[in-house]
Each structure stands twice: as structure tokens, then as C-alpha cells.
N, C-alpha and C positions, 0 to 999 in steps of 0.2 A: 209371605206378603211383600217382603223386600224385592223379590224377583218380579213381582207384578209391576212395581215402580220402575225397575230396570227396563222391563219391556216397554213401558210407556215412554221412558226417557229416550231409549234407542229409537223408538218410532219418531219422536219429535226431532231428534238429531238427523235422521234419514230424510225427513220431509224438509228440514231446513237446508241440508246440503243440496237436495234437489233444487230448491229455490235459488241457491247460490249459483249452481251450474247453469240454470236457465238464464240467469242474468249474464253469466259469462258468454253464453251463446248469443244473446241479444246484442251484446256489445261488439260482436264481430261484424265486419262489413258485408253487405248483401250483394255487392257487385254492380254490374251495369243495369241500366234501365230495362233492357230486354230481360235480364235475369230476374229482376224484381217483378216484371209483368207476368212471366211464366210462373214464378213462385206464388204470386198473388192468386192466379187462377187455380192452382193446386190447393192452396189454403182455403179459398172460398168454396171450392167443390167439396172438400173434406168436411168443412164445417156444416155445409148445407145437408150432406148425407146424414151426419150424426144428429143434426137437429131434427130431420124428418124421421129418422129411426127412433129417437127418444120420444117424439110426439106420438108415433104409432104405438109404441110399447107402453105408454103411460096408462092407458085403460087396462091393459093386461095386469100391470103391477098393482093397480088399485083394486081390481076385482079379486086377484089372488090374495091380497092382504086382507080383504073383507072375509073371504072364505076361511083363511087360516084363523083369523080372529074369532069368527063364529064357531067353528068346530072345536077349537081349544077352549072356548068359553063354555060350550054345552057339554062336552064329553070328557075332557082330559083331566083337569085339576079342579076338584069340587070345592076345596077350601079357599081357592083364590078367585075362581069364577072369571068375571070379566077382566080382572087385572091381568091374569095370565094370557087370556086371549088378546087383549090390547097390546101386551108386551110382545107377543109373537108377531102380530101384524106390524108393529113399529120396527121390530128387528128385521123383518122381511123387507120392508121398505128401505131401511138403512143399508142392508146388504145389496139391494138393487142399485141404490145410489152409489155405493162403493165401486161396483162394476162400471157404472156409467161414468163416474169420475175418473176411474183408471183409464178407460177408453179415451176420454176427452184430453186428459193430461198427456197421454202418450202421443196422440195426434197433434196437439198444440206444440209440443217440443219438437216433433219430427218436421212439421211444416216450417218451423223457424230455422231448424238446423240444416235442412237440405240445401237451400240456396247458399247459405254461408259456407257449407262444406265445399260446394262447387267453386265458390269464389276463392276459398283458401287453397284449393287444388292448383290454382294459377301460380302459387308460390311453392308448391311441392307437396309430396306425400306426408312428410313429418308435420307440416302445417295443417293439412286437411284432416288427418286422422283424429286428433283430439276433439275437433268440432263435432265430427260424426259420432264418436263414441260418447262424448258428454251429452249429446242429444239423446242417445239411448239411455244413458245413466239417469237423466232426469226422470224418465219413465220408470226405470227399474227401482230406483230408490224411493220415489214418491209413492207409487202404488203399493209397494210392499210395506212402506211406512204407514200408509193409511189403512191397509188391511190389518196389520198387527195392532195398530191403534184401535180400530173398530172392535176387534175381538176382545182385546184386553180391557178396553173401557166398558163395554157392555157387561162383561163378566164382573168387573170391579163394582159397577153400580148395583147390579142385582145381588151379588153375593155379600159385599161388605158395606154398602150403604143402605140398601133395602132389606138386608139380612135374610134373603131367601136361601134355601139349602143349596149345596153344591150342585146337586142333580137338576134342580129347577133352574138355576142360573145357566148351566150348560145347555139346557133345552132352549132357553131364549137365544143363546148364541147359535144354536142349530137353525133357528129361523133366519138369522143373519146369513148363515152359510147357504141356505136354500135360496134366498133372494139373490145372492151373488152368483150362484151357479145357474139359475134359470135365466137371468139376464145375460150371463156370459155365453150361453148357448145361442141365444138370439143374436148377440153381437158378433160372435165368431162365424156363425152360419151366414148372416147377412153380409158381413164384411167380406167373407170368402167368395160369395156369389158375385158381389160387386167387382172385386179386384180381378177375378179370373175371367169374368165377362169381358172386361176391357183388355186384359192382357192377351187372351186368345184372339180376340177380334183384331187387335192391332197387329199381332204377329202374322196371322193367316193372310190378311189383305196386304199389309205393308211388306213384310219380308218375303212371303212365298209368292204372292200374285204380282206385286209391283217391283220387288227387289230393292226397296228403299230401307235405310237403317232403322234400327229398333225404335229410337226416340226422335225420328225425323218430324219436324214441326208441320210438315205437309199432311201428316196422318191425322184425321179428325179424332181418332181414339186416343191420341197420345196423352192429353191432359187427363182423361178419364182413367187411363192406365196409371199415371202418376198419383192421382187421387186414390186409386185402389190400393196402392202400396201403403197408404196411411190408414185407410178405414179397415183394411183387411189384415195386412201384415203387422201393423202397429197397434191400432185400436182394438181389433179383434183378438190378436194374440195376447195383448195386455189383459183384456177381460178374461180370457181363457186361463192364463196362469194365475191371475188373482183368485179365480174360482178354485183351482187345484190347491193353491197355497192355503186358503181358508178352510177348505174341506179336510185337508190333512190334519190341521190343528184341531178341528172340532171332532174328528173321528177319534183321535187319541184322548181328548178331554172327556168325551162321552164314556169311553171304556174306563178311564181313570175314575170318573164319578160313580160308575157301577161298582167299582172296588171300594168306594168310600174313603179313598186316601187323597188328602188335599195335595200332597207332594206330587202324586201322579197326574193330578189335574193341572197343576202349575207347570210341570216340566215341559210340555209342548211350547208354552209361551217363553219359558227360559231358553230353550234350544233355539226357537225362532229368533229371539233377541240376539243371541251370540252369532247366529248365522247371518243376520242382517248386518251386524257390526263387521263380520269378516268380509261381507260383500262390499262394504264401504272402503275397507282397506284394499281389497282386490281391485277396485276401480282406480285407485291411485297407482297400483302396480302396473296396470295397463298403460297409463299415461307415461310412466317412466320407462316402459319396455319398448316403445316403438323405435325401430332402427331402420326400417325399410320393408318389413314384412308384416302387414296388418294381422294376418291370421296367426302368426307366431306371438304377437303381442297379446291378442285376445286369449290364446291358449295359456300364456304365462299368467295372465290375470286370473283365469279360471283355476289353474292348478294352485296358485298362491292362495286364492280364496278357500279352496278345499283344505289345504294344509293348515291355514290359520284356524279355520272352523274346527278341524279335528282336535287341535290343541286346546282351544277354548271349550269345546264340547267335553273333553276329558275332565277339565277342571270344574266345569259347571255341574256335571252329573255327580262327580266325586263329593262335591260340597253341598249337594242338594238335600242331604238329610236321610238318604235311603239306607245308610249304614253299609252292611256287607252286601246288600242287594244291588249296589250301584253298577256292577258290570252287567247286570240283567237289563239295564236300560242303555248303557253306553255302547255295548257290543252290537245290539240290534240297530241302533241309530247309525253306527259306523258301517254296518252291513248295508243299510239303505243308501248311505253316501257312496260306498264303493259301487253298488249296483248302478247308481246314477252316472258315475264316471265311466263304467263299462258301456252303458247305453250311449253316452256322449262320444266316446272313442269309436264305437261301432258306426254311429251316424257320420262321424268325421271320415272314417275309412271309406264307407260306401257312397259318400256324396262329394268328397273333396275333388277339386279339379286336378290335383296332383297325384291321385291314387289310381290304382289299376282298374277298378270297375268303371270309372268315368272314361278312361282312355279306351277300354274295350267297347263300351257303348258307342263312343265316338267312331271307332273303327268299324263297328257294325253298321253305322250310318252310310258307309260307302256302298253298301249293297241295297240301300233303300230304307224307307220308313218302317216297313213291317219288321225287318230284322232288328232295327233300333228299338222298337217297342218291345219285341219279344225278349231281347237281351236285357233291357232295363227292367222289365217286369220280373224276369227270373232273378236278377240280382236283388231286386226288392224283396222277393220271397226269402232268398238266402239271408238277407240282412236281419230278418226277424229272429234268427237262431241265437246269436249272442245275447240280445236283450232279454228274450224269453228265458234262456238259461240263467242269466244274471238275476232276473226277477224271482225265478224259482229258488235259486240258491239263497238270495236275500230273505225270501219268505221263510224257507226252512231254517236258515240260520237264526233269524229273528225269533222264530217259534222255539227252537231248541235252546238257544242261549238264554232267553228270558226265563224259560222253565227251569233251567239249570240253577238260576239264582233266585228262584222263588218269586218271579214276577209273572203276572198273567200273560200267557203267550199271545193272546189277541192284542194286548197292549204292546207287546214287542213288535208285532207286525205294523201296528198303527204308528208307533214312534219311529220305525224305520222309514215310513213315508215322510214323516216330518224331517228326518235326517236328509232324505233325498232332496227335499224342496227348501230346506233352511237357507241355502245359498242362492235361492232363485232371484234375489235382487241383482246379483252379478249376471246370472243367466239371462234375465230379461234385458239388462243393459246391452249385452252382446247381441241379443236377438233384434232389438229395435235399431241398433246400429246398421243392420242389413238393409232394410227398406230406406233408411235415410241416405245411405250410400247409393242405392239404386236410383232414388230421386235425384241425387246430386249428379249422377252420370247423365240422366235424362235432361236436366237443366243445362248442363255443360254442352250437350250435343245440340239441343234446340237453340242455344244462344250463340252457337258458332265459336266456341272458345278454343278450338284447335285440337289436333290429334293428341298432342302431349298431355293436355289437361284431361281429355277424355280417357286416355290410357291410365292416368293416375286414378281417376274416378272408377274405372273398370277394375283396377286392382283392389280398391276398397270394396267394390260390389261383389267380387268373387269371394273374398273372405266373408262377406256378409251372408252369402248363400249357404256356406258351410255352417256358420253360427246359427242360422235359422233352423237348419236341419238338426243340429245338436239340441237346440232348445225344444223342438218338437219331441225329440226322443226323451228328454228329461220329463216333460209334461206328461207324456204317455206312460212312462214307467212309474212316476209318482201317482198317477191316477189309478194304475193297477193296484198298487199297495194300499192306496187310500180307500178304494171301493171294497177291497178285501176286509179292511178294518170296519167300514160301514156295514158290510154284510154281517160281520160278527155282532155288531151292535144291534142290527135289525133282529137277528136270531134271538138275542137275549131279550129284547123288548117284547116280542110276541111269543116267547117261551118255546122255541124250537130246539130240541136237543140233538136231533140227527135227521137226515133226509133219506127217505126210502126211494131208491131209483127204480124199484119195481112198481111204485105207485104211478098210475098213468097220468094223474094230475101234475105230479112233480116233473115227469118226463115232458109233458106238454108245456109246462112252464119253461123248461130248459130250451126246448125248440123255439118257443116264442121269443125268449130273451136272445137266443143266438141269432134269430132273424132280424132283430132290430138294427144292429150296426150296419149290416149290408143294405138294409132297406133305407136307412138314413143316408148312407153313402150314395145310393142310386138316386134318391130324390134330389140331393144337393147337386150331383153331377148333371142330372137332367135339367135342373134349374139353370146351371151355368150354360148348358148347351142351348136351351131355349132362348135365354137372354142374349147369348152370343150371336145367335141367328139374326135377331133383330138388329144388333149393332153392326154386324157384317154387312147387312143390306144397306144400312144407313151410310157406312163408309163408302161402299161401292157407289151409292147414289151421289154422294158428294163429289167423288172423283169424276163421275160421269157428267154431272150437271153444273158444277162450278167451273167456269172457264179459267184456265191458267193455274189450277190448283196443283196439278202434277208437275208443272214447271216452276212452282214456287212464287208465281206472280200474284196469287190470291191466297187469302187466309181461309182455313176450314172453319166450320161451325162446331167448335169444341163443346159448347154448351149442350147441343143436341145429344151427343154421345154420353155426356155426364148424366143427363136426364134419363136416358134409356137404362143405364146401369143402375141408377138409384131406384127408379120405379120397379124394375124387374127384381132387384134384390129384396126389396121390402115386401113385394107380393109373394115371392117364392119361398121365403124363409118360414112363413107361418105354419104350414102343414107339418114339415119334419120336426120342428121344435115342439109343437103341441103334442105330437105322437109320443115324444119322450116323457111327457108329463102324464098324459091320459092313459096310455097302455098299461103301465104298472098298476094304476088305480083299478082299472077294469079287471086286471088279472087277479088281484086279491078279492075283489067282489064276487067274481064268477067262479074262480077256481080255488081260492083259499090261500092261507098264509104260507103253507108249504110250497105251493105252486109258485108264489111270488119269490120265494127263496131260490127255487130252481131257475126262475126267470132271470134273477140277478146274476146267478152263476153263469148261465149261458151267455148273457150280454157281456160279461167281463172277458170271457175267453175269446169270443169272436171280435169284440171291440178292440182289444189290445192287438190282436194279430192284424186286423185290417188297418188300424191306425199306424202301426210300425211299417207295414208294407207300403202304404200310400205315401207316408212322409218321406221315407228313404228312397223309394223309386222315383218320386217326383223331383227330389233334390238331385238325384243322379242324372236324370234326363236333362235337367237344366244345366248342370255343369259340363255334361258331355257336349252340349251345344256351345257353351262358352269355350271349351277346349278347341273346338273346330274354328270358332270365330277368332281365336288367338293365332290361327295360321295353319293348323293341322288339316291334312286331307283336302287341301284346296282352299281353305279359309272361307270367308264370307262370300255368299253368292254361288258357291259350288253345289253340286248335286248332294254331296254328303251334308252340307249345311242345311239345305232345304229339308232333307230327311230328318235331321236333328231338330229342326224347328217344329216339325210335326210331332215328333216324340215329346218335345217340351210342352206343346199345347195339350197333349194327353196328360202329362205330369202336373200341369198347373192346377187343375181342380183336385188332383190326388193330394198334392202336398199343402195346398193353401186353402182348400175348401172342405172336402170330405174328411181327410185324414185328421187334421187337428180338431175338428168338431167332435170326433168320436169319443175322445177322452172326456170332453165336457159332457157329452150325452150320457155316458155310463155313470158319471158322477151325479148328474141330475137325477137319473132313474134311481140310484141308490138313496139319494136324499129324499126323493118322493116317498120311497118305502119307509125310510126312517121317520119322516114327519107324519105321514097319513096312516101307515099300517096299524099302529097301536089303537087308532080310532076305528078304522074300517074293519078290523078283524072280527068285531062283534056283529057285523051286519052282512058278512059274506054269505052267498047263496049256497 
């Protein structure tokens, strides 16, 4: 019980610190009137998109809440009836609100920090870096604080105030997790379509066709591109990682409840609390570490966070009351943390501008776009090897070590996912720093602040690209371990002891599940392509029809491009997101519970592979382009640069739309199985 109070207390501390850092950002100077004008347009565009997205999804949330409430009232818990159904519906709505809040807080902090980072860059790197990082930290600390608060508070109310059983209280929290995941998928997919529509369009017309700089104010898509950084890379990724974080907690709590041990139920919240505390300390290490290399400072903050967490984890688990079984929880959790570090270091190696893969892709650009794309794609495939091996080792280690000390092995796998995501407060802070720096560079360029300021902003941005790739790797790896734990919980709920791969229904389920991640990827990339076609035509029209635009004597119609990106994203996201919810339900109805188990297994395998490939290849193409822009192989405007820009446009929807949406997709499908299968298993055909 005391640890539940600790989790609640750390949540409030984290939220309070985020509020303090937000006030720190607001107190910084915004710069010139031109800078304020550009930042205001970005802020208004981002707010408008999220407002329209939330309005569009409101009906979906209410309908899904009614469905959940009805089915759980009628079929699930006879003795509580409508009370349980109403609780599931409310928990689902609260989970949806938590994701929406995460997205909005992240966006709000980012649009306030971007212009202030650009202005601080006029005084040097050491002055600008804290503003950008603290902008990211507002998001990281607040949304993880709210997530831990929501899970802990719901569990506390239903278990200790309403006196429901542990298993019933955990089931209510499952509804909270489902709401967070479903909305995260919509937020990430929609934001990803928006941001890459604008990014690709601005690059292809501006850089390739007209030879103007990336953030040139003459380009009609430049404001939409800056808005996209906030609604996709900030708001979307914040929602995505909130989903993974909550799902990892609930997976471990469900398996702990099945064991009937209160300590095993509470441990995920305890570990999450010390992880969040370690993230708070790590944020201060980053501030103290900046000497001239932003990437090094971020890495020192991350490593410090992991070391602090490991020490606190040992003390927490040892004192948890497990007795001699404590190593059966500590060692699997540590294995998950180590796997996360392996994934992060792999992403750093394969995407960093200073590493061999980026330089080799840059060199390949000298022979044209085709070789650039082939080289980057190949390195993307190679990059899946260390993370997959790391995930497998972590899974096997968690299974064996937990068994060795008489802890349920499925609980060991689940708690390893909690260990991987426990420090995600620091991870999100570093991730959100990336698009803030990207926006700052754009504002500096559009405001004419000079090459020295733009160069400082570019150094901040280059470090941000790597941190974004590392964050995606963490989210993907954690999703892999989380869905494995959810898979185990699903098998227990529907009473599956083993799967027969000679059963054609099971094999059909495996193939259907394996099909889903590639299908979702294709639909999202096609959505980006279709929307980009519309915007490219609009950009060309403006340059053709607005007199003096190319010479800088006239202003473009930024609002038109923002509107194209917004409408297209909200239209195109519906089908792929609904498929992730509907197809698992149809699978169990028409093929049965064993087929759905095969479906989940197939989706996990292809989902993790595709997500890692796309995230790493996309980041690699991006930094290969930046390496050339820094002066290699002819620099900006060279033939190698044009080839690298084309490669980067291929990588954009890979790394920022399809790739990061996949880990959310497989989590959503696993939670759909967890929530609906116990009810639907009795009516399968």
C-alpha cells in the first residue's frame, strides 16, 4: 500500500516539475517580430489540427465506450452488472483523454520552446540547448506523470476504496490502457501523415526543383512542414509512447493478478515510480553536461538515468517483500533495461551523422538516388539484427531467470518490458527535443538570423534526429516485450494451453496477423503519397501564379498548404486504424480463439521487423542528407545532394509515419484480444 502512495507522489512531483520547466520556457525572450509572426503561424496551425482531430475522433470514443460498457454489463461480470460495464466505459474514456492530453501538452510546450530556442541560439549553443531540452522535458515528465497517476489512481479507487478484488480492479485499468492505445494509433497515424505530407512536398519542390533552402520562407509548404514537426513528431510520438508505457504496466499487473499476489500487482507501479524519479534526475544531468556537443549531453543524461534507475530498482525489488524470490523480478527487469540500451545504441550507430552507415549512404548518393535508396534500405535491414537478438535474449533471460527463482515466467517477460520503459520520461524528453530544434532551425532561417545562428540550430537539429531514432527503437522494443506479455494473458483468459501449427485455422491466423503490419504500412505510405501529390501541385501553382514569389517580393499562401495537410491526414487515417481494431474481432468470430492467438503471433513478428527497418532506414537517409549538406561530396545543391534529398523523402514516411505506428498497432490488436476475446469466444462460428 505504501508503494502505491509513492507512485502517486512521484507522479505529482513529475507533473509539478513539468509545470515549473514550462514557466522557465515562457520567461525566455521570443526574439524579433518576424520570429514571433512565424512561431505564431506554427502554433495556430498545430492547435487547429489537434482541435479538428479530437473533434473527428470524439464520436469514435463515445461509441466505443458505449460498446464496452454494454458488452461488459451483459456478459462479463454477473455480480456487478452495470457497475462493471460503466466502470470499463469510464476507464476507456479516461485512457483516451490521457492520450489526448499527452499530445496537447507536448505540442504546447514545443510551439512555445521553438522560437525561444532560435532566439537563444543568437547567444550561442550553451544558451540555446537548455531551452530546447527543457521544452522536451515538459512533455516527457508531464505525460509520464499523468500516465502513472491515471493507472495508480484508478487501481487505488477500485481496489482500496470500492473494495473490488485485485483482478477486477486490474480489468478496469485494462479499459484505461485500451483507450490510451486506440487514440494513440489515431494520433500517431494522423500526425505522421500530416508531417510527412508537408515535409516531402516542401523538399521535392523547394530543394530538388527550385534549389531553394529547406526552410526558405518563399516555399508555401514551409509553415505546414513546421506544424507537422509538432503534430507528428511531438504530439503523435507522445501519444505513442504513452500507449506503450501504460500497456507495459497493465500487462504485468494482469499476470500478477492471475497469480493472486498483491506484491506482483504492485511491483510494476513501484518500478515505474523509481524509473520516473531516475528520469527527473537524468534531466538535470543533461543540463549540467552541455559543453558544446548536444548529442553527448543527451547521451550522458540517458546513461545517468539508466544507472540511477538500476540502483534504485535493486533496492526497490529487494525491499518489496518477495523474500528469496526477489532476483526473479530484479534480473528480468534489468534484462529489459539492457535490451533497451542495446536497441538505443544500435539506432545511434545506424542513424548518427558521425557513423559509418550514414557516411556510406552519403557516398552512395554520388552515383544517384537509386544507389542511395538501395544502400540505405540494406543498412536498415541489417540494423534489425542487434535489436531482434537483444529482444530474444531479454525474453529468454526473463523467462529463465524468473523460473529459476520461482516467479511466473510470463510475469518475468512482462516486467522486463516495464524495465525497458520505466525511464521513458527521459527518453521522451530527448525525443521531443528533436522537433523543437528542427522548428528552431526553420524559424532562424525564415527570420534571416544569419548563417552562424542557423549553424548552431543545425547542430541542435542533427543531435535531435539521432535521439528521435533512439526513441523509436525503445518504443518498438518495449512494444515487442509488452505484446508478448499481453499474448500470455490472452492465452490464460481464453484457456489456451498450446498452439497446434498443423491446425489450418491457426496457420491462417498467423498469416493474417503477419499481413497486418505490411498492410498498415502500405496504407499509411500511400496516404502520404496521395496527400503529397495534392500539396505539390498547390506549391507549383503558387510559384507559377503568384507574381514575384520566387524573387521574395510576394508572400505565399501558407494557410492553403496547412489546410491540405490537415484534411488529407484526417481523411486517410480512418481506414488503417479501424482495421487494427476490427480484424482481430472478425478473426476470433470466424476462426476461433486459437486462430486469434496465431494472428497475434504473426503480427508481433512482422510488426517488430518492419518497425525497426523503417525507423532506422529513415533516420539513416535523413542524416546522410545532412552529412552532404555539411559540405561533403559537393554540399548543398550538388548532384549528390539532390539524390540524398530523394532518399530522404523515401525515408520520411518510413521513420515518421508507418514505422512508429506499427508498435502502436500491434499493441492495440493485443489489447483488443485481451478486452473482447473473453466475451466473443462463446459466439465464434
